[in-house]
N, C-alpha and C positions, 0 to 999 in steps of 0.2 A: 490752521491746517494742523490739525492734531497730530500726535506722536503715529496713531495707528493709521492714518492716511499716508503717512509717506513711509509706504511699504517699500523696503530698499531693493527689491528685485523687480517689480513691476507698478509699482504706485505712482510713477511719474505722470502717466496719463489722467491720474484721480485727482478729486478736489475735494470729495466728500468721504467720511468715515464708512467704513464697512459696519452694518448693523452688528451689535455684540452678538446676537442670536446667526447671523450669518457667518461669524468666525467660529462660533461653536460647532456649526454646520458643518463648515468645508472643512475643518481642520483635518488632518489624519497622521500628523507627528505621534499622536497617541498610540496609534498600533503602527507605522511605517518607519518609524525610529529602530525597528530591530533589523531594518535594512540597514544600519550605519556602517557596519563592517565592511560591507560592498560598496556602498558609496563612497569611502574613504580609499577604497581599493581601485575603484574606477577612478576617481580624482586623481591617484598617484599616476595611473597609467594616463590619464589626458594631460596631466603636466609634465610627462617625459616627452608625450608626444609633440607638444607644443613648442617644447626645446629641441626637439629633433628636428624640426620642419623651421626653426628659427624666427616661431612666433613671440616665444619668452626667451629671456638668456639661463645659462646656465646657474647663475646666482640666484635668478629669478624663482627657477625651477628647485634648487637645493632649499628656499626659504619656506617655498610652498610645501615641499617635503617633508620639512622638520616641522611646519604647522599641524601638517596632518597627523604627522605621530604624537603630536602635542595632544590633539585632539582625541585621539585613540588610547592614550594614557588616560585624560580625563574619563572619557566614555568607563573604560574597563575598572575605575576606581569608583564609581558613579557620582563624579563631582561635576558631571558637563548638565547645562542647566538648560532645559529642553523648553522652546516657547511655542505656545499653540498659536499666537498670533503671526509667527512664520510660515505657517500653514504645515510645512511637512518637513521631512528629514533632510531633504537636499538642502531647501533656503537656512533651515537653521544650522549646519555644518558650511553652507558657505558663507554666512553673516559671522559666525563664530571663528571661522578662518581668516576673513577680511581683518577682524577687529586685531588678530595677533598678529597678522602678516598681511600688511597692505599691497604686496605684489599678488597677493591672492586675489583683488580686482581682474586680473588677466586673465582668469582659471576658466571662465565659463565663455570665452570665445571657441567658438566654433561645436557647441553643442547645446541642446535644448533641456530642460525637463524631461521632454517626452522622451529623447532616446536614453537619458540618462535613467532615468527608472527603469524604463526596459531593459537596459544593461544589469543594474541593480538586480531586479527580481529574476533574470536569467543566471546569474551569479549565485542568488540565493537558491535556486531550484538545483543547481548542479549540485550545491552542496548537500542539500536534502535530499537529492536521489541517490547519493553516495551513504549517507545514515541510514535511510528508508532500506536500502538494499542488503547494507550490515544488517540490521535486526532482522529483514527477511530471512538471511542466510542463517543467523542463530537459531530462528524457529525450526527453518529446514533441518538444521544439525540435529537438533533435539529430538524430532520427529523421527528423524532414521536412527537414532540411539536406542528411543523406546521400540522402533518396529524391530531393530535388531535383538532387544533383550527380551521383550515379550512376544515378539512376532508371532510365534507359535500357540499362543494361546487361540483358540477357535471362539466366537462369536456368532450370532445370528446377524446376518446383512438383514436390512428392512425396504421394503417398499411399501407406501400409505401407510407408513410407521407400523407396519403389521411384519412379523418374521416372515422371510421369505427363505434364504438360503444361506448355508453358512459358508463364513469366511473366517482368514487368520485376522488376528487383531493387525499383526505385518502390514496386509494388503488393503486393510482399512485405513491405517494409517498416512499409506503411501498416497493414499487417494488425495489426500491434504498436501501430500508433497508436490504432488504434481499440478493443483491448484495454484501453490505458492512459487511453482516453479514458471507459471505463464505469467503470475504477477512480477516476478526477477526479471523477466523478459520486456513486458511492459515496463519495468522502472529505466531498464537500459534506453530504451526507445525515449524515455522522459530525457533522459539526460542527451542524448542524441539530439534532439529535437531543441533542447534549450541553449544549445553547443554553438551558437552564431551571435556574432556581436553586432549587434545596431548601433553601438555609438558610431556617430559620425553621419545619424540620418536627419540630425536637426530636430525643429519641429514637426516637419515633414516632407521638406525637399532641400535637406543637406545643406552645405553652408559653401560661400565662395571663396573661402579663406584656404590655403593648400595644406589641408589636413593629411595624415597618413593613416587610414582606417586600417592598414594589416599590420602595422606597428602596434597600434592600441590593443588590436585584437591578440597579438601576440603575448602582448605584455599580459594581459587578461587569462590568458589560458583558452580562447576560442582557437581551438585548432584542431587538426584531423590527426590520425592517427600518425602520419609521414611529418605532423609538426606544421602544415600549412596553415595559413589563417582561414576561417569559415566567418566570410560577411554576408550579411543579411543581403539580397539582391534587388529590393524596393525599398525608398525610405518610408513611402506612403504605409506599405503592409509592416514595415518595421515597428514603427511607431504606435500602430493600431491593432498589431495580431498580438491575441491572447491564446491561441490555439494549445501553444506548451504548458498553459497555466492549466487549461481546462484538461490536458493529456495528462498532467501530475496528479490531480484533484480526482479523476476517471480512474486511474491508475489506483491513488490511494483509496477509492470507493470499494474498487474491487476486490482489493485486500480486506477491507473491512467486510465487506459480504462474504470472504471466503473464511475469516476469522469466526463471523457469525453464525456460520454453517459448523465450524468445529464447536465452537462455543454449546450449540444446541445439542450436539451431540452427549458432550460431556456434561451439560445440567443434568441431561437425562440419563445417561450412566450413572450418575453418582447419587440418584433418587433411590430411596428406600425400594420402588417398585422393579429398577433395574439392578441396581446396586454392583455393576462390573468396575467402578472405580470409586477409590476416595480422594478427594481435591486435596492438595495441604491447607494446613491450619491457617495458614500467612498468607493464603489470598483466599479467603472465607471470611465470614462475618457471622454473629448471632442476631438472635434475636432480644429485644428491650423487654418482651414479655414473656417468650416462652425459653426457659435455659436450656431445653435440650437441642435446639437449631442448630446448624452449622450450615450457613446458607452458600451457595455459590456465586456469591455479589460479582465476585472478577469476572467471572464468565458470563454474567447478566450484563454487565456494564459492557464488556466488549461486545455483544449482541445488540444492545442499544445503541454503542458510539459509530456501528454501522451505518444507521439510518441518521445520524449526525452530520456523517462524511458524504452519504448519498444528497442530504440537504445542502452541505457544502456546494456540489457539482451543481445541484439544480438552479442554485442561486447564481453560479457563474453562466450557466448557460443561459438562463435568463436576463443576465446583464448585458451580454454581449449580442444577443438579438437584435438584430436592426440597427444597430449603430452604425451612423455612415463615417465614411473615412473622413479624417482621420483619428488623430484623438479628442476624446469626450471624456468630460471630468467624471462620468460614470464609471470610468475605469480605475479611479480610485477606490472604489469599492471592491477590486478585485482581490487585492491583499487578503483581508481578514478571512475569507472562505479557503485561501491558498495555505495560510499560515495554520488555521486549525485542524483543516484535513491531514497534514504534514504532521503537525503536533499529535493530533491522534491517534494516528496509525503508528507512528513508533510508539508512544505508549501503550495501543495496546498490543504489538508485537512483543513487547518486552514482558508483560503480563503472560501473555499466552506462554511464553517461554519459560517463565518461572512456574506457570500452573503443572506444566508438561513436564518439567524437571520433579516436582515433586510430587507429581500424583502415583499413586496405590494402585494395582490392578488387581482385583478379587479373579482369580483364573478358577476358583470355585463356583462363584457364582456363573461367569461365563460358561463355563463346562456344563450347568444344570440347565441354563437358556438354552444351550445347543444342542441339548441330548435327544430332545424327541424328533427321532427318524425321520417325520413329515417334510423335515426342513431339507430332505433329500429325495421328495418326490420327483423333481425333473430330472436327478437322475437316473429315477426307475422309468421316465418317458424315455431316457437316450438309451436305457438297457434295451425295450423293448424297440427302439426304432432298428437298435442293433442286430436285432432278430429279424431284419425286416417289414416291422409293422410301420406304415405310414405315420408320420408324426402327429397327425391330428387324432387319427385313432389310438394312438398310443395315450395323447395325452387325455384322452375322453376315457381311456380304460383306466387311467391311473386315479382318476377323479374319482370313478365309480370304485376304486379299491381305498379310497380314503374314507369315502363316505362308510364303504363297508367295514372297515376298521372300527369307525364311530360306531355304527350300530352293535358291533360285537362288544364294545366296550375296551378295546386292547390297542396295543401301538401298532403302527403301520409293520413294522416287522413281524409281529407276532401273528400276524393274518395268516392261518391257514394255506400252504400250498392249493390245496383243494378247492378254496375258496377264490383265489385268485386265478384257477385257471377256469375257472367258471366265468370269470368277468373276459378272460384273455387267454385264449389256448396256448402262447408264445411263452408264457412264464415257466419258467424252469425250477428247478430245486437251488440255482444259486442266486436267484433275484434277490434274495435277503442281503447278500453281499456287498451289493450296492450301498448299502444303508449303511456303511461303516465310513465314518467320517473322515479318517485317516486315508483310506482308500479313494473317498471322493475327491478330496484335498490333492492326494499325488495324482489322481487322472487330468489334474489341472495344470498341466505343465506348457502349456502353450503361450506365446505373447501376450502378456495383458492380464493373466489369468492368476487367480490367487494360488498355485502350486506351492510348494517350498522354494523349489529351486528356483522359481519365477522370481518370488519375493528377494532371495537373496541375491538375484541379477539385477534387481533394479536397486536394493540397497547399494549394491558396488557401483551402479551407474550414477545415481546421484551423489555419490562420496567424492567422484571423480570430477562430477560438476563442480562440487562446493570445495574441492581442494582438498579433502580427506581431513580437513583441520580438525 
């Protein structure tokens, strides 16, 4: 029997070597070794619990904890030798620990790799949710800073990528704060869903050993706001459930989509055709051929990586579709898309934060783009409605007024009163006052609108939510 066939954790049943290609095909340690800190933490808690219930002695627990500390130090210093023949992070750590601490042969009592990996990944997700939440809050704060600093600059709002109505830059940026605020709530849900301890579920049916799941859950921080342990309620579901991973990657994909929309706005705005903003050189690149170019590559990559995160989500959805209970090896493949989505969303948030901090706003170009009075045509409709004209009739009349201004070759605000009255008798001498952008914004002070007071109120609201840091 070869050394390969003497697989130290499950090889007792086998008399033949695994094929070399099978070893390469089935190993996961090349990527799941990222879970090592959480696996060590899980083993510390499990050893403490085994001692607590009398399955190992205090001396054995101390020896195991010492060995785990040694492994942690070796990993931190890059001296730990990972072996693909041992398949995954759990078996690598278990065998390395037993080699150093013979007492560790007792450590696996009362647990399986199935509940162990579920616990490790839940701990990983809890940690990642904190990091992603921090990166989200940082971007939201920069958006609030920009909304406060440049918020009184007016620019066109668009529908169908056609100029529609004027808004303030503050109101525009606050739209993204709202989106990221929903993402913040989703990440809170992710942390809550991951905060249930599956350890003790075994392979699928628990164990006959007198373990104390509540003890382990408390040690690992799987507790509610009152400090009470949160335990998964069904051992079969506990080892096969990946909803919380799907929730995590869905939340990352949604953040990616929102950042992609912001990136698209900035890509358009920094073009020569718009010229509303200039992106920082530190987040731009040049052309290998055209020396004059400064390309918004950072924002284009943010836009592109959103598709990558959507792909991670699609991979997971396909992975879990139709799996029978309980654990299946397919679930080994859940980690790569999870790791990738978490990594890419944090990087994307950090890049967007840097771009927003260094972005310069061209107030002159914004003012020029928003100066066309036709952008306030809807306000003229409202003016007529205020005079008692039915909305549809008023809408038709203002459309005719815009057409007439084009026929005359003048701006909407330059159409003579007599011409306006020919179209609709309710036009008075004051109708052109409606086309003043300052007055138009001041008239929009109801909740959710872009009036200056409303923008200020929303900035204060979100600063209070984010702690005003």
